[in-house]
Phi, psi and omega in degrees: 000139182289161177300323181296314180297320178297317183299323181308318188256350187253347179298139181233149181304317182291345176282346190272134171301153183301323181291331175290317177301316180294321180295324178301318180290324177296315179296318181297312180296320180296317179297318180293321177298316179295323177300318179296320179295333181275350186300330183277358181282154174299322180304309182296317180299314182296314185290326178289322175297317179300314182297314185288322188265326184260339182228060188293158178182201187247000181279123180295148183257146182297125178052045180210151179270003184253170177238166179208175172301149184308313181297323180289322177298321177294317178301314182296320179293316180297318181288329176294316175299315183291341184292339176238109192282065182235011187270166185294164183203177186226114187306311182300334180273349187050040183192199193230122181278314188295328186297314174279337184284309186303316180302320179294319179294322178295316181297309184281331175296320176292316182299318183270356180052053185279167176282162176298324179294318178298322179295312180296322178296319177296326178295314178298313178305317182296320177296319180293317179293313184296322178300316183285324176299320178294315179300319180296315182295315181295332180279339186247354183231124186288335182273142183274109183260160182291167178300332180297336183291297176285341176295330177297317179294320179296315178299321178295320178298316179296317179293320179299321179293310185292328178271357177068038177297152175291168179301318181291318176298321179298315179301318180292321180299317178297319179294319178298314183295319180293320182295319184262357182300154183285097180278059184275138183279119187296321185292341173296321179284332176293316181285331181229077185295121180217192183283352177292328174045230191267012175069008188293320180295320178294323176296318177298316178300316181294318180297318178296315179298321180298319179294316180297320179292314181298325179297332180268358178106003178293143182246156181223155175298144183306142178285110184299319183297336181265320190259345183234024177223060186299338184295337181264344185267050177247160175075012179298129181080005180226311180261098193274105180292335180299334179282352180259012179284144169264159171244159184250125172283339183233145183273057176224169181308140181303330182292338179268353190284326175295315174302320178298316178300320179297318178297312182296322180297317179291322178302314181290314187297327185250007178058042187269155164244168180298331180294341178280347192251130175278311180203162180250141175235133183233132168250134181199195181271167189305312185297324177295322179293332179291343175282078198252009181286113183267334182233077185292144176257343184225165177294330176298316179293326178290323180287330178258054179221149169264317186292317185294311177300324177298318179294317177301313182301320180290320182287317190251350179070014181198172180206109180228178181305324182293342180273000189243018181201174173063224185296334180300328181291348181242007181295119186296325180288320176297315181294325178301312183286325180294314182289336179270352182290137177245144183232147175215150178280148175235136184296322179294316179297321177296321186293328185265353176285143008266355183297327179228138180245107187252151172209152174228137188238139169240139174248121176268112187273158182290341177274007177097346179284158173234125177248135184233141176261175175280172171297133180234156175246163174298149173287158171069031169292168181299329181285340178219068189290162176294152171290165178300321181292323178296315182289323175295323178295321176299314180301312182297320181297327179277316190275321186302314182293336184266313185265341190090145184302324183294312180291322178299318178295321180297320177296315179301316179294319179298321177294317182300330184251014193296328183288354183257359183211193181282158176299330182298339175301331176266311188292335174299336178270343184264332189266050169203155184288157175302000000 
């Protein structure tokens, strides 16, 4: 049996360093906060209606009073998280581990009535497994696929653990998930931003289905990323990839966040308002330049843009979910700056991507001056993570307006104490509508 297959079932909570245990709770709370922020999107509404009405079943749905088939409930949760691009991520994967993983764990954790400690341990295992599965796929496949592709295999690993599948059943589940996973090309969604986004919900659905099939005896071709890429499956239980996750201060693509930071830094340093600025100029890496929608019509187009979030940041001095939909999409001052923004590739920024995401910003002022900032990186990378208060503040800002402060606090408290009680202490708060 490979080290990866062994790791799926043998990791124990007491084996985890305290900082890994704490990080698991931080990631869990952040994902739940982003899910609440996404509930008001058309994407979340459509996918939850589809799951409940077209794929009915008995699995409770996240922040909904309805149920659906297990795979459909996972799909709806994954797409709801993905509907607001504010969730954690892993630079080497150019994607997000938690988004396809958490929905599968919620479905199977509820089904198996596991303890909170068992759930958190599976979450850590999934981050470690998912990081390496992503690294393996990116190293062996030339096309850049969405998180849902390797996320399907990750979701299957988490489900296999929580349902106690045998080693052979687990191997088959991983093979089924990899074979049927959504091998969707990410740059298609970058060039044409729509509700398909990062494929995470589809990956969660595929992973859940793979576990259910393997449990019944269905077989799958071996998972190449797990069985034929030994170079990435090192350091399990020692080199904790969960500690290398970044968090997002803004609910837009990570590739746009360094340009936003550059705009905000110049705004603060020079005491500027948007009226002082004629146009914005951004230098960054190729993928950031591909986020080229200047006049978004939907929140998806606004989230997968570099120019629009930069314009919002300059006009409003902040960037939140409310700035990426509704009247903001028609704000004449934001649109003036977004449509006037120019972008160019820089060889240095290209060379250090994806491990580092760099941008440099110039503001051309109406009085003829040009102010330029230094090269900047996105905030809250693993090397400079958010403080506990910063991350808690992000959660409250997302959850309080939707759930109400009392319920949001109760969820936060349940996560903090989750290893001491049943998973239902948390899910009883998650499986009902706001």
